[in-house]
DRENPA-3360 file (N, C-alpha, C; in nm, 2 decimals, always signed):
BEGIN
1 = MIHGLEND = +8.55/+7.26/+18.74/+8.54/+7.12/+18.79/+8.65/+7.04/+18.72 ~ +8.72/+6.96/+18.80/+8.83/+6.88/+18.74/+8.77/+6.74/+18.71 ~ +8.79/+6.70/+18.59/+8.74/+6.57/+18.55/+8.86/+6.47/+18.54 ~ +8.84/+6.35/+18.54/+8.94/+6.25/+18.55/+9.06/+6.26/+18.46 ~ +9.03/+6.27/+18.33/+9.14/+6.28/+18.23/+9.22/+6.41/+18.25 ~ +9.15/+6.52/+18.26/+9.23/+6.65/+18.28/+9.31/+6.64/+18.41 ~ +9.26/+6.58/+18.52/+9.33/+6.57/+18.64/+9.45/+6.48/+18.62 ~ +9.43/+6.36/+18.56/+9.54/+6.27/+18.54/+9.65/+6.33/+18.45;
9 = LGKAVMSE = +9.61/+6.40/+18.34/+9.71/+6.46/+18.26/+9.78/+6.57/+18.33 ~ +9.71/+6.65/+18.41/+9.78/+6.75/+18.49/+9.88/+6.70/+18.59 ~ +9.84/+6.59/+18.65/+9.93/+6.53/+18.75/+10.05/+6.47/+18.68 ~ +10.03/+6.41/+18.56/+10.14/+6.36/+18.49/+10.24/+6.47/+18.44 ~ +10.19/+6.58/+18.40/+10.28/+6.69/+18.36/+10.35/+6.74/+18.48 ~ +10.28/+6.76/+18.59/+10.35/+6.81/+18.71/+10.46/+6.71/+18.76 ~ +10.43/+6.58/+18.75/+10.52/+6.48/+18.80/+10.65/+6.49/+18.71 ~ +10.63/+6.50/+18.58/+10.74/+6.50/+18.49/+10.83/+6.63/+18.50;
17 = AGNDHVVL = +10.76/+6.74/+18.52/+10.84/+6.87/+18.53/+10.89/+6.89/+18.67 ~ +10.83/+6.83/+18.77/+10.87/+6.85/+18.91/+10.79/+6.96/+18.97 ~ +10.74/+6.94/+19.09/+10.65/+7.04/+19.15/+10.70/+7.18/+19.17 ~ +10.83/+7.20/+19.16/+10.89/+7.33/+19.18/+10.88/+7.41/+19.05 ~ +10.85/+7.35/+18.94/+10.85/+7.42/+18.81/+10.71/+7.44/+18.75 ~ +10.60/+7.38/+18.81/+10.47/+7.39/+18.75/+10.37/+7.41/+18.86 ~ +10.25/+7.46/+18.82/+10.14/+7.47/+18.91/+10.02/+7.43/+18.82 ~ +9.93/+7.35/+18.88/+9.81/+7.31/+18.80/+9.69/+7.40/+18.84;
25 = HIEDITNN = +9.63/+7.45/+18.73/+9.51/+7.53/+18.75/+9.42/+7.51/+18.63 ~ +9.31/+7.44/+18.65/+9.22/+7.41/+18.54/+9.10/+7.50/+18.56 ~ +9.07/+7.57/+18.45/+8.96/+7.66/+18.45/+8.92/+7.70/+18.30 ~ +8.80/+7.73/+18.28/+8.75/+7.77/+18.15/+8.81/+7.91/+18.13 ~ +8.89/+7.93/+18.03/+8.96/+8.05/+18.00/+8.86/+8.17/+17.96 ~ +8.74/+8.13/+17.93/+8.64/+8.24/+17.90/+8.57/+8.29/+18.02 ~ +8.59/+8.23/+18.14/+8.53/+8.28/+18.26/+8.57/+8.42/+18.29 ~ +8.48/+8.50/+18.35/+8.52/+8.64/+18.39/+8.63/+8.63/+18.49;
33 = GAAERLVD = +8.74/+8.70/+18.47/+8.85/+8.71/+18.56/+8.95/+8.59/+18.55 ~ +8.93/+8.50/+18.46/+9.02/+8.38/+18.44/+9.16/+8.43/+18.41 ~ +9.17/+8.52/+18.32/+9.30/+8.57/+18.27/+9.38/+8.63/+18.39 ~ +9.31/+8.71/+18.47/+9.37/+8.77/+18.59/+9.41/+8.67/+18.69 ~ +9.33/+8.57/+18.71/+9.36/+8.46/+18.80/+9.49/+8.38/+18.76 ~ +9.49/+8.35/+18.63/+9.61/+8.28/+18.58/+9.74/+8.36/+18.60 ~ +9.73/+8.49/+18.57/+9.85/+8.57/+18.58/+9.89/+8.58/+18.73 ~ +9.79/+8.60/+18.82/+9.82/+8.61/+18.96/+9.88/+8.49/+19.02;
41 = IAVKTFGK = +9.83/+8.37/+18.97/+9.88/+8.24/+19.02/+10.03/+8.23/+18.98 ~ +10.06/+8.26/+18.85/+10.19/+8.25/+18.80/+10.29/+8.34/+18.87 ~ +10.25/+8.47/+18.89/+10.34/+8.56/+18.96/+10.36/+8.52/+19.11 ~ +10.25/+8.48/+19.18/+10.26/+8.44/+19.32/+10.35/+8.32/+19.33 ~ +10.34/+8.23/+19.24/+10.41/+8.10/+19.24/+10.56/+8.12/+19.21 ~ +10.59/+8.20/+19.10/+10.72/+8.20/+19.05/+10.79/+8.34/+19.07 ~ +10.72/+8.44/+19.12/+10.77/+8.57/+19.15/+10.78/+8.66/+19.03 ~ +10.76/+8.62/+18.91/+10.76/+8.70/+18.79/+10.70/+8.63/+18.68;
49 = LDAVVNNA = +10.68/+8.70/+18.57/+10.62/+8.64/+18.45/+10.71/+8.68/+18.33 ~ +10.77/+8.58/+18.26/+10.86/+8.60/+18.15/+10.79/+8.59/+18.01 ~ +10.68/+8.50/+18.01/+10.62/+8.47/+17.88/+10.48/+8.43/+17.90 ~ +10.40/+8.45/+17.79/+10.27/+8.39/+17.78/+10.26/+8.32/+17.65 ~ +10.20/+8.20/+17.66/+10.18/+8.12/+17.54/+10.03/+8.10/+17.53 ~ +9.97/+8.16/+17.43/+9.82/+8.14/+17.40/+9.81/+8.03/+17.31 ~ +9.78/+7.91/+17.37/+9.77/+7.79/+17.29/+9.63/+7.72/+17.30 ~ +9.55/+7.77/+17.39/+9.41/+7.71/+17.40/+9.33/+7.75/+17.28;
57 = AAVVSSNI = +9.25/+7.66/+17.23/+9.17/+7.69/+17.11/+9.06/+7.58/+17.10 ~ +8.95/+7.63/+17.04/+8.84/+7.54/+17.00/+8.85/+7.52/+16.85 ~ +8.89/+7.40/+16.82/+8.90/+7.36/+16.68/+8.77/+7.28/+16.65 ~ +8.67/+7.34/+16.60/+8.54/+7.28/+16.58/+8.49/+7.29/+16.44 ~ +8.43/+7.19/+16.39/+8.38/+7.19/+16.25/+8.26/+7.28/+16.24 ~ +8.26/+7.36/+16.14/+8.15/+7.45/+16.11/+8.16/+7.50/+15.97 ~ +8.05/+7.54/+15.91/+8.04/+7.60/+15.78/+7.93/+7.71/+15.78 ~ +7.91/+7.77/+15.67/+7.81/+7.88/+15.67/+7.67/+7.84/+15.71;
65 = ETTDAVFL = +7.64/+7.71/+15.69/+7.50/+7.66/+15.72/+7.49/+7.63/+15.87 ~ +7.60/+7.58/+15.93/+7.60/+7.54/+16.07/+7.65/+7.64/+16.17 ~ +7.70/+7.76/+16.12/+7.75/+7.86/+16.21/+7.65/+7.97/+16.23 ~ +7.59/+7.98/+16.35/+7.51/+8.10/+16.38/+7.59/+8.19/+16.46 ~ +7.53/+8.31/+16.49/+7.61/+8.41/+16.57/+7.65/+8.37/+16.70 ~ +7.56/+8.29/+16.77/+7.60/+8.24/+16.91/+7.72/+8.15/+16.90 ~ +7.72/+8.06/+16.81/+7.83/+7.96/+16.79/+7.96/+8.04/+16.76 ~ +7.95/+8.13/+16.66/+8.07/+8.21/+16.62/+8.12/+8.29/+16.74;
73 = EEVLRINL = +8.03/+8.35/+16.82/+8.08/+8.43/+16.93/+8.15/+8.34/+17.04 ~ +8.10/+8.22/+17.06/+8.16/+8.13/+17.15/+8.30/+8.09/+17.11 ~ +8.32/+8.06/+16.98/+8.45/+8.03/+16.93/+8.55/+8.15/+16.94 ~ +8.50/+8.27/+16.91/+8.58/+8.39/+16.92/+8.62/+8.42/+17.06 ~ +8.53/+8.39/+17.16/+8.56/+8.41/+17.30/+8.68/+8.32/+17.34 ~ +8.68/+8.20/+17.29/+8.79/+8.11/+17.33/+8.92/+8.14/+17.25 ~ +8.91/+8.16/+17.12/+9.03/+8.17/+17.03/+9.08/+8.31/+17.02 ~ +9.00/+8.41/+17.05/+9.05/+8.55/+17.02/+9.04/+8.64/+17.15;
81 = VAPFALIR = +8.92/+8.64/+17.21/+8.90/+8.73/+17.32/+8.98/+8.68/+17.44 ~ +8.98/+8.55/+17.47/+9.06/+8.50/+17.59/+9.21/+8.53/+17.57 ~ +9.27/+8.51/+17.45/+9.41/+8.55/+17.44/+9.43/+8.70/+17.46 ~ +9.34/+8.78/+17.41/+9.35/+8.92/+17.43/+9.35/+8.95/+17.58 ~ +9.25/+8.89/+17.65/+9.24/+8.92/+17.80/+9.37/+8.88/+17.87 ~ +9.43/+8.76/+17.83/+9.55/+8.72/+17.90/+9.67/+8.81/+17.87 ~ +9.68/+8.85/+17.75/+9.79/+8.95/+17.72/+9.77/+9.08/+17.80 ~ +9.65/+9.13/+17.80/+9.62/+9.25/+17.88/+9.65/+9.23/+18.03;
89 = AALPHLSK = +9.61/+9.12/+18.08/+9.63/+9.10/+18.23/+9.78/+9.08/+18.26 ~ +9.85/+9.02/+18.16/+10.00/+8.99/+18.18/+10.09/+9.11/+18.15 ~ +10.04/+9.21/+18.08/+10.13/+9.31/+18.03/+10.21/+9.39/+18.14 ~ +10.15/+9.42/+18.25/+10.23/+9.49/+18.35/+10.35/+9.41/+18.40 ~ +10.33/+9.28/+18.41/+10.44/+9.19/+18.45/+10.54/+9.16/+18.34 ~ +10.49/+9.14/+18.22/+10.58/+9.12/+18.10/+10.66/+9.24/+18.08 ~ +10.61/+9.36/+18.10/+10.69/+9.48/+18.07/+10.81/+9.49/+18.17 ~ +10.79/+9.44/+18.29/+10.90/+9.44/+18.39/+11.01/+9.35/+18.35;
97 = TKGCVLNI = +10.98/+9.24/+18.29/+11.08/+9.14/+18.25/+11.12/+9.15/+18.10 ~ +11.07/+9.24/+18.03/+11.08/+9.25/+17.89/+11.06/+9.12/+17.82 ~ +10.94/+9.06/+17.86/+10.90/+8.93/+17.82/+10.84/+8.92/+17.69 ~ +10.77/+8.81/+17.66/+10.72/+8.79/+17.53/+10.59/+8.71/+17.53 ~ +10.51/+8.72/+17.42/+10.39/+8.65/+17.40/+10.40/+8.57/+17.28 ~ +10.36/+8.45/+17.28/+10.35/+8.36/+17.17/+10.21/+8.32/+17.15 ~ +10.15/+8.37/+17.04/+10.01/+8.33/+17.00/+10.02/+8.22/+16.90 ~ +9.96/+8.11/+16.92/+9.96/+7.99/+16.83/+9.86/+8.01/+16.72;
105 = GSVNAYSG = +9.90/+8.03/+16.60/+9.82/+8.06/+16.49/+9.78/+7.93/+16.41 ~ +9.74/+7.95/+16.29/+9.70/+7.84/+16.20/+9.71/+7.89/+16.06 ~ +9.74/+7.80/+15.97/+9.74/+7.84/+15.83/+9.59/+7.87/+15.79 ~ +9.50/+7.82/+15.87/+9.36/+7.85/+15.84/+9.33/+8.00/+15.86 ~ +9.41/+8.08/+15.93/+9.39/+8.22/+15.94/+9.40/+8.29/+15.80 ~ +9.47/+8.23/+15.71/+9.50/+8.29/+15.58/+9.42/+8.22/+15.47 ~ +9.39/+8.10/+15.48/+9.32/+8.03/+15.37/+9.19/+7.96/+15.41 ~ +9.18/+7.92/+15.54/+9.06/+7.86/+15.58/+9.04/+7.72/+15.52;
113 = EPNLLAYS = +8.94/+7.65/+15.58/+8.90/+7.52/+15.52/+8.75/+7.52/+15.52 ~ +8.69/+7.46/+15.43/+8.54/+7.47/+15.42/+8.47/+7.42/+15.54 ~ +8.52/+7.33/+15.62/+8.46/+7.28/+15.74/+8.51/+7.34/+15.87 ~ +8.59/+7.45/+15.86/+8.64/+7.52/+15.98/+8.62/+7.67/+15.97 ~ +8.50/+7.71/+15.94/+8.47/+7.85/+15.92/+8.49/+7.93/+16.05 ~ +8.43/+7.90/+16.16/+8.44/+7.98/+16.28/+8.59/+7.98/+16.33 ~ +8.65/+7.86/+16.33/+8.79/+7.85/+16.37/+8.88/+7.94/+16.28 ~ +8.86/+7.93/+16.15/+8.94/+8.01/+16.06/+8.93/+8.16/+16.09;
121 = VSKGGLMT = +8.80/+8.20/+16.11/+8.78/+8.34/+16.13/+8.85/+8.39/+16.26 ~ +8.84/+8.30/+16.37/+8.90/+8.34/+16.49/+9.05/+8.34/+16.48 ~ +9.11/+8.25/+16.40/+9.26/+8.25/+16.39/+9.30/+8.37/+16.30 ~ +9.22/+8.41/+16.21/+9.25/+8.53/+16.13/+9.26/+8.66/+16.22 ~ +9.16/+8.66/+16.31/+9.16/+8.77/+16.41/+9.28/+8.77/+16.50 ~ +9.32/+8.65/+16.54/+9.43/+8.63/+16.63/+9.56/+8.68/+16.56 ~ +9.58/+8.64/+16.43/+9.70/+8.68/+16.36/+9.70/+8.84/+16.34 ~ +9.59/+8.90/+16.32/+9.58/+9.04/+16.30/+9.62/+9.11/+16.44;
129 = MTRNLGDT = +9.56/+9.06/+16.55/+9.60/+9.11/+16.68/+9.74/+9.09/+16.71 ~ +9.80/+8.98/+16.67/+9.94/+8.95/+16.69/+10.03/+9.05/+16.62 ~ +10.00/+9.08/+16.49/+10.07/+9.18/+16.42/+10.06/+9.32/+16.48 ~ +9.94/+9.36/+16.52/+9.92/+9.49/+16.58/+9.99/+9.50/+16.71 ~ +9.98/+9.40/+16.80/+10.05/+9.41/+16.93/+10.20/+9.39/+16.91 ~ +10.24/+9.31/+16.81/+10.38/+9.29/+16.79/+10.45/+9.42/+16.77 ~ +10.39/+9.51/+16.70/+10.45/+9.65/+16.68/+10.43/+9.74/+16.80 ~ +10.31/+9.75/+16.85/+10.28/+9.85/+16.96/+10.34/+9.81/+17.09;
137 = LHREYCVR = +10.33/+9.68/+17.13/+10.38/+9.64/+17.26/+10.53/+9.64/+17.27 ~ +10.60/+9.61/+17.16/+10.74/+9.61/+17.15/+10.79/+9.76/+17.17 ~ +10.73/+9.85/+17.09/+10.77/+9.99/+17.10/+10.74/+10.05/+17.23 ~ +10.62/+10.02/+17.29/+10.58/+10.09/+17.41/+10.62/+10.02/+17.54 ~ +10.63/+9.89/+17.54/+10.66/+9.82/+17.66/+10.78/+9.72/+17.66 ~ +10.85/+9.72/+17.55/+10.96/+9.62/+17.53/+10.91/+9.48/+17.55 ~ +10.79/+9.45/+17.50/+10.73/+9.31/+17.51/+10.72/+9.26/+17.36 ~ +10.78/+9.15/+17.33/+10.77/+9.09/+17.20/+10.64/+9.01/+17.19;
145 = VN = +10.58/+9.02/+17.07/+10.46/+8.94/+17.04/+10.48/+8.87/+16.91 ~ +10.47/+8.74/+16.91/+10.49/+8.66/+16.79/+10.38/+8.56/+16.78;
% end
């Protein structure tokens, strides 16, 4: 569902960049098939895929007392599983263009903050995945991951 602010922001970005350079698609990245839909839209619109930037994240306050398994899993789905799904969906196209992936990390991946437990855990996982895929995808598919 498109809400006012998201729609207005999307229209502003599209207007600034020019309609030939952007396409607006608003969806919950944790929906089943969302990663595949995003990749399909990009390839159908632009003919190829050169890069993926995993920038979506839930930055939510939590600590050991306020973080239960359900909440942690929700944050991990947004901050770790969704980027994994997007990389996996994009890989066939990125390998054709020798493209790249940019995962947006956080210093909290390494040190954390007392009030950002779930977020810090998710960014730690993202950084580990980035290092792992940075090695394997470059070697096997000529795709850089940073």
